[in-house]
N, C-alpha and C positions, 0 to 999 in steps of 0.2 A: 304305917301311913299307905291307906288304901288311893285308887286311881280318883275314886270321887272326893277324897278330902283334901283338897289342894287348894291352894291360895294363889291368886291373879292380881295382877296390876295393869292397867291399863291406862296410857297417856292420852289427854285429848280425846275424854272419853263423854263429852256432854252433850254432843250433837254429831250428825254424818257417821262416818265410816268408824269411828271409834265407839261410838253408842253402841251401833248395832252389834261391833265384836264383843265390847262388854256382855250384851244381852244373848248372844249367841253361845257365848262360852258357860253362862249360868246353867247350873244343874243343881239339884239337892247334895249338899255337903260341900259345894266351890263357895269359898268367900272371894268376892272380886270388888278390888280397890280401884276406886272411880277418879281418875286425876282429872282436873281441869284448873284453869286459872281464872276462869268467867263462865257466863253461861250457866247460871245457876239452878234457872228453872230445868234446863238440859239435863243437868246433873241429877237432878231429884228425878226426872223421868226415867234416866237409866238405872238409878237406884231400885225403881219400882220395876222396870223391866225384868232386872235382875232377879228380884224378890219373887215375881209372878211367876219365874221358872223355876224357884225353889231353891236359889241361891241365896248366899248372905252378902249384903252390899256395905261399903262405907264409902264416903266422899272426902276426898283429900286435894286440898288447896294447894300446889305448891308448883313454881316455875321451873321447868325443866332445866333452864338456862343458868339455875342457881345450882352448883353444885351441893354447898351446903344444906340448902333446904331440899335437896333430893336423898341427900345420906339420913336428915333428919326424918324423913318421909320412909323411908325403908327399914329405917331403926324400928319407927313407930310399928310398921306393918308386922316384922317380926317379933317384937316385944306381946302383939296384943294377937296374935296367930301363929306364934311358934316357927313360923316358915315363910317363905314365899318360891313358887315353883315356876309360876308363868309369868313372865314380862312381855308386852306388847307396847313397843315405842312408835306410837301412832301420832303423838303431837307433831302438828306442821303447821306452817303458815307460808302464803305467798305475799310477794311484793313484787309485781310482774313490772318489768320497763325493758325496751330495747337496750342493749348494753350501753350505748352511746348516751344513754340517757338515765342508765341506773345509776342510783346514789347508792355511795360507800356505806351508808348506813343501812340500806335495804340489802344490800349483800351481806352485811355482818349479822343482821338480825335473821335472816332465814337461815344463813349457815349455824347460827347459834341455836336456833329452835330445833331445825330439822336433825342436824349432824350432833353437835356438840350435845344438845339434850339427849340424844339416845345414848352416846357416850357416858355422861353422866348417870344414867339410868343403870345401864349395864355394869359401870364398875362398881355402883352401891350395891346392885341386886345380887353379883355375883360372889360377894363375900357371904351371904347366905348360903346361895347355891353351892359353893365350893364344899362348906361344912357337909349338906345335905348330901353332896354326890347324887345332885338331881337337879335338873332344871330345864325350862324350856324358853326360848328366847326370838320372839317373832318383832323383826323391823319391817316397818311400812314403806316400801320404796315406792316407784311410779315408772309408768313407761317410759317418762319424759326421761328420765335418768339413764336410760338405754338410747333412745333415738333424738335426744335433744327437741327444743321446741323454743320457736322467736319469741323473744320478749320473757323466757323463762331461765336465761342464765344461771341464777343465783338458786334457784329450785332443783334446775336440773342437775348443777353441781352436787347440791345438797343430797338430793335421791341418788346419785350415781356414788358418792361417797358411801354412803349405807352399805351399799352392796361390797365394796371393800372391808368395811367396818364387820361384816357378819362375817365373810370369809376368813378373815384374821383372828377374830374372836371364836368362830367355829374349831379352829385348829388348835388354837389356846385350850380351851376349856373340854374337849371330846373326851379325854380321858377320866374326868370325874363325871360323864354319863351328862354333860348338860349339851345339848343341842342350840345353834345358832343358825337361824334362817330367814329368808325376807318373803315377802309379798308384794308384788309389784302391779299394782292395778292399772288399768288402761282410762279411759274414759268412764266415769262412774255418775251414775243420776244421785246429785246431791242438789242443795240450795243452790252452791255454785255454777253448775251446769243448767240448772233449771233456768237461771238467770241470765244465759246468753242469749243472744240474738237469734233468730232461727236459721238465718244465712249461715252463720258459724256453725252450729249445730249440725247443718246439712253437710258442710265441708267436713267435720269430723267423723260423720258417720260414713262419708265415702272411704275412708281409711281403713273402716273395721270391717271384716270379711261377714260377719253374724249379722252387719246391719242393724245393731241397736247399739246403746250404751247398757253398760252394765249395772247392777243393783249392789248396794253395801252389802245386803245378803250373801252375795256371791263372792265377796270378798271375805267376809266373815268366816264363811264355812272353809274357805282355804286356812285361814288363822287357825280354827278350832282343831282341824287336822293336824297340823303341825304342833300345835298345842298338845294333841293325844298321845296315848301310849301308843297308838297303832303307827307313828312316825318316829319311832325310838331309833331307826335306822338311817336318817335324815339328817344331814347337819352340812352347812355350807351350801345351802341351794337356794335358788330363786323360783317361786310359782308366779308365773305370769297370768292374770286375771284381767284379759285386756280382748277378747273377742277375736284373737286372732291378728291383731293390729300389729304386733311386733312377732314375730316366728322366731326365737333365736335357738 
């Protein structure tokens, strides 16, 4: 198995950061499985982007909160491609509100997608990776998992939880040459940030020493590095992509 002939699964890859990650990973010989539960036009665009870079792409519809569906999807990947080398846990949602108004169902849903979803995917993927004695797992956390953010107690808790998950699993899997790391984006230019009021954007920018929002490509390049052979001696770490907003 050469470094080029790898198989990757990227969750939540039909739009935004996940879409750019899938396309950035793409290269000749690499197969990318694109996961999402909606946004089918976006998934098709991701597929085309991967193929334009010389990679092979497949779209997989499954809900990361459904453990059985995740296991079936990973079984399909291994049956079709023979292996699974790279897992990027990018799927995530927000349901923002101040804690006094935060509904229990919104707390549960955000934790289910953002944190339990990553657990489901890691548990399923590691079965193949352990047999291969090789793997790269990258979890997409967030700067708010380290700093907190008003109105995002559920989201911040889920993203902070990913860091503990990353470090624990990294220790468990290191002896089998499986690395587990996280990337923690700051404020990134996406559909969500573009829709924010200008005053809110100004307040955000005031917290960023580089005085600009990041791009999905800048996050994706950090992920691609951690997925590469050059990152073989890096595990249990967090790469912060936030323009200096948090200097840990």
